[in-house]
VMD Tcl script that builds the backbone (N, CA, C; Angstrom):
set m [mol new atoms 453]
animate dup $m
set s [atomselect $m all]
$s set {name element resname resid chain x y z} {
  {N N MET 1 A -14.392 2.470 42.585}
  {CA C MET 1 A -15.214 3.168 41.622}
  {C C MET 1 A -16.677 3.040 42.049}
  {N N SER 2 A -17.412 4.075 41.812}
  {CA C SER 2 A -18.815 4.072 42.224}
  {C C SER 2 A -19.666 3.258 41.253}
  {N N ASP 3 A -20.856 2.905 41.722}
  {CA C ASP 3 A -21.773 2.134 40.888}
  {C C ASP 3 A -22.191 2.925 39.656}
  {N N ALA 4 A -22.347 4.225 39.777}
  {CA C ALA 4 A -22.751 5.056 38.639}
  {C C ALA 4 A -21.666 5.044 37.559}
  {N N ALA 5 A -20.403 5.124 37.966}
  {CA C ALA 5 A -19.298 5.116 37.009}
  {C C ALA 5 A -19.210 3.771 36.288}
  {N N LEU 6 A -19.392 2.683 37.033}
  {CA C LEU 6 A -19.356 1.354 36.421}
  {C C LEU 6 A -20.508 1.175 35.427}
  {N N THR 7 A -21.678 1.648 35.781}
  {CA C THR 7 A -22.826 1.563 34.871}
  {C C THR 7 A -22.567 2.372 33.608}
  {N N LEU 8 A -21.986 3.553 33.763}
  {CA C LEU 8 A -21.653 4.392 32.615}
  {C C LEU 8 A -20.638 3.693 31.710}
  {N N LEU 9 A -19.634 3.065 32.288}
  {CA C LEU 9 A -18.636 2.326 31.504}
  {C C LEU 9 A -19.272 1.141 30.769}
  {N N LYS 10 A -20.211 0.456 31.412}
  {CA C LYS 10 A -20.898 -0.657 30.751}
  {C C LYS 10 A -21.649 -0.177 29.517}
  {N N PHE 11 A -22.386 0.944 29.657}
  {CA C PHE 11 A -23.134 1.466 28.511}
  {C C PHE 11 A -22.207 1.964 27.400}
  {N N ALA 12 A -21.080 2.562 27.775}
  {CA C ALA 12 A -20.113 3.009 26.765}
  {C C ALA 12 A -19.544 1.811 26.011}
  {N N PHE 13 A -19.239 0.739 26.735}
  {CA C PHE 13 A -18.733 -0.478 26.109}
  {C C PHE 13 A -19.772 -1.070 25.155}
  {N N LEU 14 A -21.018 -1.127 25.589}
  {CA C LEU 14 A -22.076 -1.668 24.729}
  {C C LEU 14 A -22.264 -0.812 23.482}
  {N N ALA 15 A -22.154 0.505 23.611}
  {CA C ALA 15 A -22.279 1.386 22.446}
  {C C ALA 15 A -21.146 1.122 21.457}
  {N N LEU 16 A -19.920 0.999 21.948}
  {CA C LEU 16 A -18.787 0.698 21.065}
  {C C LEU 16 A -18.942 -0.662 20.402}
  {N N LEU 17 A -19.422 -1.629 21.146}
  {CA C LEU 17 A -19.647 -2.958 20.592}
  {C C LEU 17 A -20.704 -2.902 19.484}
  {N N PHE 18 A -21.755 -2.132 19.693}
  {CA C PHE 18 A -22.795 -1.969 18.678}
  {C C PHE 18 A -22.230 -1.324 17.422}
  {N N VAL 19 A -21.420 -0.281 17.559}
  {CA C VAL 19 A -20.818 0.389 16.407}
  {C C VAL 19 A -19.920 -0.581 15.642}
  {N N PHE 20 A -19.117 -1.346 16.363}
  {CA C PHE 20 A -18.223 -2.312 15.731}
  {C C PHE 20 A -19.008 -3.360 14.940}
  {N N LEU 21 A -20.028 -3.941 15.563}
  {CA C LEU 21 A -20.801 -4.984 14.893}
  {C C LEU 21 A -21.570 -4.434 13.693}
  {N N SER 22 A -22.066 -3.209 13.786}
  {CA C SER 22 A -22.776 -2.634 12.640}
  {C C SER 22 A -21.816 -2.410 11.470}
  {N N ARG 23 A -20.574 -2.023 11.746}
  {CA C ARG 23 A -19.581 -1.862 10.671}
  {C C ARG 23 A -19.255 -3.205 10.026}
  {N N VAL 24 A -19.145 -4.248 10.826}
  {CA C VAL 24 A -18.872 -5.586 10.295}
  {C C VAL 24 A -20.009 -6.027 9.382}
  {N N VAL 25 A -21.244 -5.832 9.808}
  {CA C VAL 25 A -22.395 -6.214 8.990}
  {C C VAL 25 A -22.407 -5.415 7.694}
  {N N LEU 26 A -22.081 -4.135 7.759}
  {CA C LEU 26 A -22.050 -3.292 6.563}
  {C C LEU 26 A -21.024 -3.809 5.551}
  {N N VAL 27 A -19.844 -4.176 6.007}
  {CA C VAL 27 A -18.806 -4.696 5.117}
  {C C VAL 27 A -19.250 -6.020 4.487}
  {N N VAL 28 A -19.861 -6.881 5.281}
  {CA C VAL 28 A -20.323 -8.174 4.754}
  {C C VAL 28 A -21.394 -7.958 3.695}
  {N N VAL 29 A -22.315 -7.045 3.936}
  {CA C VAL 29 A -23.367 -6.770 2.955}
  {C C VAL 29 A -22.766 -6.235 1.663}
  {N N ARG 30 A -21.782 -5.339 1.765}
  {CA C ARG 30 A -21.126 -4.806 0.561}
  {C C ARG 30 A -20.430 -5.917 -0.221}
  {N N GLU 31 A -19.765 -6.815 0.487}
  {CA C GLU 31 A -19.075 -7.924 -0.178}
  {C C GLU 31 A -20.064 -8.839 -0.900}
  {N N MET 32 A -21.209 -9.073 -0.296}
  {CA C MET 32 A -22.186 -9.981 -0.894}
  {C C MET 32 A -22.875 -9.341 -2.095}
  {N N ARG 33 A -22.955 -8.013 -2.138}
  {CA C ARG 33 A -23.591 -7.327 -3.257}
  {C C ARG 33 A -22.645 -7.073 -4.417}
  {N N ALA 34 A -21.354 -7.339 -4.241}
  {CA C ALA 34 A -20.365 -7.065 -5.300}
  {C C ALA 34 A -20.717 -7.853 -6.552}
  {N N SER 35 A -20.498 -7.226 -7.697}
  {CA C SER 35 A -20.848 -7.871 -8.957}
  {C C SER 35 A -19.816 -8.917 -9.339}
  {N N ARG 36 A -20.224 -9.832 -10.164}
  {CA C ARG 36 A -19.364 -10.906 -10.666}
  {C C ARG 36 A -18.883 -10.546 -12.065}
  {N N PRO 37 A -17.746 -11.088 -12.495}
  {CA C PRO 37 A -17.289 -10.815 -13.856}
  {C C PRO 37 A -18.254 -11.399 -14.883}
  {N N LEU 38 A -18.424 -10.680 -15.961}
  {CA C LEU 38 A -19.283 -11.137 -17.042}
  {C C LEU 38 A -18.470 -11.963 -18.020}
  {N N ALA 39 A -19.112 -12.900 -18.654}
  {CA C ALA 39 A -18.417 -13.714 -19.647}
  {C C ALA 39 A -18.146 -12.861 -20.884}
  {N N VAL 40 A -17.001 -13.069 -21.480}
  {CA C VAL 40 A -16.631 -12.332 -22.688}
  {C C VAL 40 A -17.111 -13.119 -23.887}
  {N N ARG 41 A -17.823 -12.431 -24.778}
  {CA C ARG 41 A -18.294 -13.090 -25.987}
  {C C ARG 41 A -17.133 -13.275 -26.957}
  {N N PRO 42 A -17.127 -14.358 -27.707}
  {CA C PRO 42 A -16.044 -14.551 -28.679}
  {C C PRO 42 A -16.079 -13.462 -29.744}
  {N N ASP 43 A -14.939 -13.189 -30.323}
  {CA C ASP 43 A -14.823 -12.158 -31.357}
  {C C ASP 43 A -15.673 -12.545 -32.559}
  {N N THR 44 A -16.128 -11.551 -33.291}
  {CA C THR 44 A -16.990 -11.796 -34.452}
  {C C THR 44 A -16.209 -12.304 -35.649}
  {N N GLY 45 A -14.899 -12.424 -35.530}
  {CA C GLY 45 A -14.111 -12.952 -36.637}
  {C C GLY 45 A -13.800 -11.919 -37.691}
  {N N GLY 46 A -13.935 -10.648 -37.370}
  {CA C GLY 46 A -13.579 -9.587 -38.292}
  {C C GLY 46 A -14.608 -9.340 -39.382}
  {N N ARG 47 A -15.843 -9.822 -39.201}
  {CA C ARG 47 A -16.875 -9.589 -40.213}
  {C C ARG 47 A -17.211 -8.114 -40.318}
  {N N ARG 48 A -17.563 -7.693 -41.508}
  {CA C ARG 48 A -17.955 -6.302 -41.718}
  {C C ARG 48 A -19.313 -6.060 -41.084}
  {N N GLY 49 A -19.536 -4.782 -40.716}
  {CA C GLY 49 A -20.814 -4.418 -40.140}
  {C C GLY 49 A -20.892 -4.698 -38.651}
  {N N GLY 50 A -19.805 -5.193 -38.062}
  {CA C GLY 50 A -19.791 -5.454 -36.630}
  {C C GLY 50 A -19.668 -4.158 -35.842}
  {N N ALA 51 A -19.673 -4.285 -34.542}
  {CA C ALA 51 A -19.583 -3.115 -33.675}
  {C C ALA 51 A -18.212 -2.466 -33.815}
  {N N GLY 52 A -18.193 -1.152 -33.791}
  {CA C GLY 52 A -16.935 -0.419 -33.845}
  {C C GLY 52 A -16.187 -0.542 -32.530}
  {N N ARG 53 A -14.948 -0.086 -32.517}
  {CA C ARG 53 A -14.117 -0.195 -31.327}
  {C C ARG 53 A -14.756 0.522 -30.143}
  {N N ARG 54 A -15.390 1.659 -30.387}
  {CA C ARG 54 A -16.017 2.407 -29.292}
  {C C ARG 54 A -17.227 1.683 -28.715}
  {N N ASP 55 A -17.824 0.782 -29.486}
  {CA C ASP 55 A -18.988 0.038 -29.008}
  {C C ASP 55 A -18.588 -1.184 -28.196}
  {N N ARG 56 A -17.357 -1.597 -28.316}
  {CA C ARG 56 A -16.888 -2.759 -27.565}
  {C C ARG 56 A -16.722 -2.387 -26.097}
  {N N PRO 57 A -16.937 -3.343 -25.207}
  {CA C PRO 57 A -16.741 -3.043 -23.784}
  {C C PRO 57 A -15.249 -3.007 -23.429}
  {N N TRP 58 A -14.932 -2.276 -22.385}
  {CA C TRP 58 A -13.572 -2.293 -21.847}
  {C C TRP 58 A -13.377 -3.628 -21.147}
  {N N THR 59 A -12.191 -4.206 -21.298}
  {CA C THR 59 A -11.870 -5.461 -20.622}
  {C C THR 59 A -10.525 -5.325 -19.927}
  {N N ALA 60 A -10.311 -6.189 -18.947}
  {CA C ALA 60 A -9.019 -6.304 -18.284}
  {C C ALA 60 A -8.567 -7.747 -18.460}
  {N N VAL 61 A -7.370 -7.932 -19.002}
  {CA C VAL 61 A -6.845 -9.262 -19.284}
  {C C VAL 61 A -5.583 -9.464 -18.454}
  {N N ILE 62 A -5.517 -10.583 -17.762}
  {CA C ILE 62 A -4.321 -10.896 -16.977}
  {C C ILE 62 A -3.206 -11.270 -17.949}
  {N N VAL 63 A -2.058 -10.579 -17.841}
  {CA C VAL 63 A -0.910 -10.885 -18.694}
  {C C VAL 63 A 0.237 -11.507 -17.892}
  {N N ALA 64 A 0.201 -11.412 -16.586}
  {CA C ALA 64 A 1.199 -12.048 -15.726}
  {C C ALA 64 A 0.544 -12.299 -14.370}
  {N N PRO 65 A 0.866 -13.381 -13.728}
  {CA C PRO 65 A 1.827 -14.426 -14.042}
  {C C PRO 65 A 1.300 -15.380 -15.123}
  {N N ALA 66 A 2.206 -16.183 -15.641}
  {CA C ALA 66 A 1.888 -17.059 -16.769}
  {C C ALA 66 A 0.780 -18.061 -16.447}
  {N N GLU 67 A 0.670 -18.493 -15.171}
  {CA C GLU 67 A -0.339 -19.500 -14.805}
  {C C GLU 67 A -1.759 -18.998 -15.014}
  {N N THR 68 A -1.977 -17.699 -14.863}
  {CA C THR 68 A -3.335 -17.151 -14.999}
  {C C THR 68 A -3.473 -16.235 -16.206}
  {N N ALA 69 A -2.433 -16.105 -17.006}
  {CA C ALA 69 A -2.471 -15.221 -18.177}
  {C C ALA 69 A -3.594 -15.628 -19.118}
  {N N GLY 70 A -4.258 -14.628 -19.658}
  {CA C GLY 70 A -5.337 -14.874 -20.600}
  {C C GLY 70 A -6.722 -14.758 -20.000}
  {N N ARG 71 A -6.836 -14.808 -18.657}
  {CA C ARG 71 A -8.157 -14.616 -18.040}
  {C C ARG 71 A -8.625 -13.211 -18.359}
  {N N GLU 72 A -9.846 -13.117 -18.833}
  {CA C GLU 72 A -10.367 -11.837 -19.304}
  {C C GLU 72 A -11.626 -11.479 -18.522}
  {N N PHE 73 A -11.745 -10.208 -18.158}
  {CA C PHE 73 A -12.885 -9.710 -17.398}
  {C C PHE 73 A -13.479 -8.517 -18.135}
  {N N VAL 74 A -14.789 -8.547 -18.376}
  {CA C VAL 74 A -15.471 -7.393 -18.948}
  {C C VAL 74 A -15.674 -6.412 -17.811}
  {N N LEU 75 A -15.281 -5.158 -18.036}
  {CA C LEU 75 A -15.371 -4.158 -16.973}
  {C C LEU 75 A -16.769 -3.556 -16.911}
  {N N ALA 76 A -17.344 -3.596 -15.734}
  {CA C ALA 76 A -18.627 -2.962 -15.450}
  {C C ALA 76 A -18.339 -1.511 -15.064}
  {N N PRO 77 A -19.358 -0.699 -14.836}
  {CA C PRO 77 A -19.092 0.681 -14.399}
  {C C PRO 77 A -18.285 0.750 -13.097}
  {N N GLU 78 A -18.450 -0.220 -12.197}
  {CA C GLU 78 A -17.685 -0.293 -10.945}
  {C C GLU 78 A -17.094 -1.685 -10.818}
  {N N ASN 79 A -15.776 -1.779 -10.580}
  {CA C ASN 79 A -15.092 -3.065 -10.462}
  {C C ASN 79 A -14.130 -3.014 -9.296}
  {N N THR 80 A -14.036 -4.105 -8.566}
  {CA C THR 80 A -13.039 -4.197 -7.502}
  {C C THR 80 A -12.058 -5.308 -7.849}
  {N N ILE 81 A -10.810 -5.102 -7.450}
  {CA C ILE 81 A -9.750 -6.086 -7.666}
  {C C ILE 81 A -9.242 -6.485 -6.292}
  {N N GLY 82 A -9.153 -7.785 -6.036}
  {CA C GLY 82 A -8.637 -8.236 -4.752}
  {C C GLY 82 A -8.763 -9.732 -4.575}
  {N N ARG 83 A -8.417 -10.181 -3.357}
  {CA C ARG 83 A -8.486 -11.601 -3.037}
  {C C ARG 83 A -9.870 -12.023 -2.558}
  {N N ALA 84 A -10.698 -11.067 -2.129}
  {CA C ALA 84 A -12.018 -11.399 -1.604}
  {C C ALA 84 A -12.890 -12.019 -2.692}
  {N N ALA 85 A -13.696 -12.982 -2.294}
  {CA C ALA 85 A -14.544 -13.684 -3.259}
  {C C ALA 85 A -15.556 -12.757 -3.918}
  {N N GLY 86 A -15.936 -11.682 -3.257}
  {CA C GLY 86 A -16.920 -10.760 -3.803}
  {C C GLY 86 A -16.366 -9.751 -4.780}
  {N N CYS 87 A -15.065 -9.770 -5.013}
  {CA C CYS 87 A -14.462 -8.815 -5.943}
  {C C CYS 87 A -14.836 -9.165 -7.374}
  {N N THR 88 A -14.992 -8.138 -8.203}
  {CA C THR 88 A -15.283 -8.356 -9.619}
  {C C THR 88 A -14.144 -9.132 -10.267}
  {N N ILE 89 A -12.920 -8.744 -9.923}
  {CA C ILE 89 A -11.734 -9.439 -10.426}
  {C C ILE 89 A -11.056 -10.055 -9.205}
  {N N ALA 90 A -11.434 -11.296 -8.908}
  {CA C ALA 90 A -10.889 -12.010 -7.746}
  {C C ALA 90 A -9.597 -12.705 -8.153}
  {N N LEU 91 A -8.523 -12.405 -7.420}
  {CA C LEU 91 A -7.200 -12.944 -7.748}
  {C C LEU 91 A -6.690 -13.825 -6.625}
  {N N ASP 92 A -5.964 -14.862 -6.985}
  {CA C ASP 92 A -5.318 -15.737 -6.012}
  {C C ASP 92 A -3.845 -15.350 -5.957}
  {N N ASP 93 A -3.565 -14.225 -5.317}
  {CA C ASP 93 A -2.218 -13.662 -5.251}
  {C C ASP 93 A -1.997 -13.216 -3.813}
  {N N THR 94 A -0.988 -13.781 -3.154}
  {CA C THR 94 A -0.773 -13.481 -1.739}
  {C C THR 94 A -0.341 -12.033 -1.487}
  {N N PHE 95 A 0.121 -11.334 -2.511}
  {CA C PHE 95 A 0.541 -9.948 -2.344}
  {C C PHE 95 A -0.579 -8.954 -2.663}
  {N N VAL 96 A -1.787 -9.468 -2.885}
  {CA C VAL 96 A -2.947 -8.629 -3.177}
  {C C VAL 96 A -3.812 -8.564 -1.924}
  {N N SER 97 A -4.281 -7.366 -1.590}
  {CA C SER 97 A -5.163 -7.182 -0.439}
  {C C SER 97 A -6.551 -7.732 -0.748}
  {N N SER 98 A -7.376 -7.872 0.288}
  {CA C SER 98 A -8.746 -8.373 0.096}
  {C C SER 98 A -9.493 -7.523 -0.924}
  {N N ILE 99 A -9.450 -6.218 -0.735}
  {CA C ILE 99 A -9.971 -5.286 -1.743}
  {C C ILE 99 A -8.821 -4.339 -2.038}
  {N N HIS 100 A -8.084 -4.622 -3.077}
  {CA C HIS 100 A -6.816 -3.964 -3.368}
  {C C HIS 100 A -6.999 -2.649 -4.131}
  {N N ALA 101 A -7.800 -2.687 -5.181}
  {CA C ALA 101 A -7.963 -1.514 -6.036}
  {C C ALA 101 A -9.343 -1.557 -6.669}
  {N N ARG 102 A -9.675 -0.474 -7.336}
  {CA C ARG 102 A -10.928 -0.472 -8.085}
  {C C ARG 102 A -10.700 0.170 -9.443}
  {N N ILE 103 A -11.468 -0.295 -10.406}
  {CA C ILE 103 A -11.491 0.299 -11.746}
  {C C ILE 103 A -12.931 0.726 -11.974}
  {N N PHE 104 A -13.109 1.964 -12.363}
  {CA C PHE 104 A -14.459 2.419 -12.673}
  {C C PHE 104 A -14.442 3.129 -14.014}
  {N N ILE 105 A -15.594 3.155 -14.650}
  {CA C ILE 105 A -15.718 3.783 -15.963}
  {C C ILE 105 A -16.640 4.988 -15.821}
  {N N ALA 106 A -16.127 6.153 -16.196}
  {CA C ALA 106 A -16.901 7.395 -16.155}
  {C C ALA 106 A -16.844 8.038 -17.534}
  {N N ASP 107 A -17.992 8.325 -18.107}
  {CA C ASP 107 A -18.086 8.910 -19.449}
  {C C ASP 107 A -17.332 8.083 -20.484}
  {N N GLY 108 A -17.368 6.762 -20.327}
  {CA C GLY 108 A -16.741 5.869 -21.289}
  {C C GLY 108 A -15.238 5.718 -21.130}
  {N N ILE 109 A -14.664 6.325 -20.091}
  {CA C ILE 109 A -13.215 6.277 -19.873}
  {C C ILE 109 A -12.938 5.521 -18.574}
  {N N PRO 110 A -12.043 4.519 -18.610}
  {CA C PRO 110 A -11.735 3.787 -17.384}
  {C C PRO 110 A -10.708 4.539 -16.518}
  {N N TYR 111 A -10.869 4.386 -15.215}
  {CA C TYR 111 A -9.961 4.975 -14.235}
  {C C TYR 111 A -9.598 3.910 -13.216}
  {N N ALA 112 A -8.388 4.000 -12.667}
  {CA C ALA 112 A -7.946 3.080 -11.625}
  {C C ALA 112 A -7.690 3.874 -10.349}
  {N N GLU 113 A -7.899 3.196 -9.225}
  {CA C GLU 113 A -7.726 3.834 -7.930}
  {C C GLU 113 A -7.294 2.766 -6.931}
  {N N ASP 114 A -6.279 3.057 -6.138}
  {CA C ASP 114 A -5.855 2.136 -5.088}
  {C C ASP 114 A -6.848 2.243 -3.938}
  {N N SER 115 A -7.135 1.122 -3.292}
  {CA C SER 115 A -8.093 1.110 -2.181}
  {C C SER 115 A -7.386 1.051 -0.835}
  {N N GLY 116 A -6.235 1.692 -0.724}
  {CA C GLY 116 A -5.495 1.681 0.534}
  {C C GLY 116 A -4.791 0.362 0.779}
  {N N SER 117 A -4.369 -0.297 -0.279}
  {CA C SER 117 A -3.726 -1.600 -0.164}
  {C C SER 117 A -2.350 -1.471 0.481}
  {N N THR 118 A -1.876 -2.580 1.012}
  {CA C THR 118 A -0.566 -2.602 1.666}
  {C C THR 118 A 0.568 -2.420 0.665}
  {N N ASN 119 A 0.498 -3.101 -0.475}
  {CA C ASN 119 A 1.587 -3.074 -1.452}
  {C C ASN 119 A 1.403 -2.072 -2.579}
  {N N GLY 120 A 0.287 -1.361 -2.590}
  {CA C GLY 120 A 0.067 -0.336 -3.597}
  {C C GLY 120 A -0.356 -0.889 -4.948}
  {N N THR 121 A -0.761 0.030 -5.812}
  {CA C THR 121 A -1.197 -0.304 -7.170}
  {C C THR 121 A -0.330 0.483 -8.145}
  {N N ARG 122 A 0.030 -0.158 -9.256}
  {CA C ARG 122 A 0.877 0.487 -10.260}
  {C C ARG 122 A 0.144 0.542 -11.593}
  {N N VAL 123 A 0.354 1.621 -12.321}
  {CA C VAL 123 A -0.122 1.716 -13.706}
  {C C VAL 123 A 1.110 1.966 -14.560}
  {N N ASN 124 A 1.373 1.046 -15.489}
  {CA C ASN 124 A 2.573 1.103 -16.334}
  {C C ASN 124 A 3.835 1.238 -15.483}
  {N N ASP 125 A 3.905 0.432 -14.431}
  {CA C ASP 125 A 5.035 0.348 -13.497}
  {C C ASP 125 A 5.244 1.580 -12.633}
  {N N ALA 126 A 4.347 2.548 -12.664}
  {CA C ALA 126 A 4.451 3.738 -11.806}
  {C C ALA 126 A 3.383 3.650 -10.717}
  {N N PRO 127 A 3.770 3.805 -9.445}
  {CA C PRO 127 A 2.770 3.752 -8.367}
  {C C PRO 127 A 1.755 4.879 -8.510}
  {N N ILE 128 A 0.504 4.580 -8.196}
  {CA C ILE 128 A -0.529 5.618 -8.255}
  {C C ILE 128 A -0.925 5.992 -6.824}
  {N N THR 129 A -1.244 7.261 -6.652}
  {CA C THR 129 A -1.652 7.732 -5.331}
  {C C THR 129 A -3.099 8.193 -5.314}
  {N N GLY 130 A -3.609 8.631 -6.437}
  {CA C GLY 130 A -4.993 9.080 -6.522}
  {C C GLY 130 A -5.709 8.309 -7.610}
  {N N THR 131 A -6.573 8.993 -8.305}
  {CA C THR 131 A -7.285 8.389 -9.426}
  {C C THR 131 A -6.449 8.555 -10.686}
  {N N GLN 132 A -6.259 7.466 -11.413}
  {CA C GLN 132 A -5.419 7.458 -12.612}
  {C C GLN 132 A -6.268 7.110 -13.820}
  {N N ARG 133 A -6.278 7.982 -14.812}
  {CA C ARG 133 A -6.992 7.713 -16.060}
  {C C ARG 133 A -6.266 6.597 -16.808}
  {N N LEU 134 A -7.037 5.687 -17.409}
  {CA C LEU 134 A -6.458 4.565 -18.142}
  {C C LEU 134 A -6.753 4.694 -19.625}
  {N N ALA 135 A -5.878 4.134 -20.419}
  {CA C ALA 135 A -6.059 4.085 -21.866}
  {C C ALA 135 A -5.854 2.642 -22.318}
  {N N ARG 136 A -6.256 2.353 -23.540}
  {CA C ARG 136 A -6.074 1.021 -24.089}
  {C C ARG 136 A -4.592 0.664 -24.055}
  {N N GLY 137 A -4.287 -0.522 -23.544}
  {CA C GLY 137 A -2.912 -0.983 -23.484}
  {C C GLY 137 A -2.214 -0.700 -22.163}
  {N N ASP 138 A -2.808 0.126 -21.304}
  {CA C ASP 138 A -2.201 0.380 -19.998}
  {C C ASP 138 A -2.181 -0.901 -19.179}
  {N N ARG 139 A -1.153 -1.027 -18.350}
  {CA C ARG 139 A -1.004 -2.218 -17.515}
  {C C ARG 139 A -1.129 -1.834 -16.049}
  {N N ILE 140 A -2.007 -2.549 -15.356}
  {CA C ILE 140 A -2.267 -2.315 -13.944}
  {C C ILE 140 A -1.594 -3.429 -13.159}
  {N N GLY 141 A -0.711 -3.062 -12.235}
  {CA C GLY 141 A -0.023 -4.041 -11.410}
  {C C GLY 141 A -0.574 -4.043 -9.994}
  {N N VAL 142 A -1.037 -5.209 -9.565}
  {CA C VAL 142 A -1.490 -5.408 -8.185}
  {C C VAL 142 A -0.799 -6.666 -7.673}
  {N N GLY 143 A 0.034 -6.522 -6.657}
  {CA C GLY 143 A 0.809 -7.668 -6.195}
  {C C GLY 143 A 1.703 -8.164 -7.310}
  {N N ASP 144 A 1.686 -9.463 -7.545}
  {CA C ASP 144 A 2.468 -10.057 -8.639}
  {C C ASP 144 A 1.654 -10.170 -9.926}
  {N N THR 145 A 0.424 -9.709 -9.911}
  {CA C THR 145 A -0.471 -9.829 -11.063}
  {C C THR 145 A -0.462 -8.545 -11.880}
  {N N VAL 146 A -0.453 -8.696 -13.194}
  {CA C VAL 146 A -0.507 -7.552 -14.109}
  {C C VAL 146 A -1.698 -7.752 -15.038}
  {N N LEU 147 A -2.546 -6.734 -15.110}
  {CA C LEU 147 A -3.714 -6.750 -15.996}
  {C C LEU 147 A -3.530 -5.687 -17.065}
  {N N GLU 148 A -3.931 -6.017 -18.286}
  {CA C GLU 148 A -3.862 -5.053 -19.380}
  {C C GLU 148 A -5.275 -4.615 -19.737}
  {N N VAL 149 A -5.441 -3.301 -19.910}
  {CA C VAL 149 A -6.742 -2.742 -20.267}
  {C C VAL 149 A -6.881 -2.802 -21.780}
  {N N ARG 150 A -7.979 -3.365 -22.248}
  {CA C ARG 150 A -8.215 -3.520 -23.685}
  {C C ARG 150 A -9.628 -3.080 -24.037}
  {N N ARG 151 A -9.790 -2.805 -25.317}
  {CA C ARG 151 A -11.131 -2.479 -25.817}
  {C C ARG 151 A -11.301 -3.115 -27.172}
}
mol reanalyze $m
mol bondsrecalc $m
mol representation Tube
mol addrep $m
């Protein structure tokens, strides 16, 4: 091979290496900017004059497995579900991808979307392929974990 061809291959390799490293940095920055779950305020005890149901925030509550049942997450406009520490809803489930799914709220309505996970995401035991509108009481299955949407 000529010297010109080898030099061209070196520059092509360096360009690919630069693209790869820039993508890695981009993913790390996104993970570090991910929001954390907000603490849920205790219920007002049913006092009159409290906020109506529409004023309450949407939450996701783990209902299975039993070891983590009851953990509650207030849903922000954008939420990620996965094993990664930067996820809004970080789960310790070996069947959950690093960034498994996302829940977002648009016009006050929550939606679920799979993020290309290996095992898929289910809503009320049905696999979802696109964006799925959620309602109060719907159950989102990711791996062995099931979350219930509440308001």
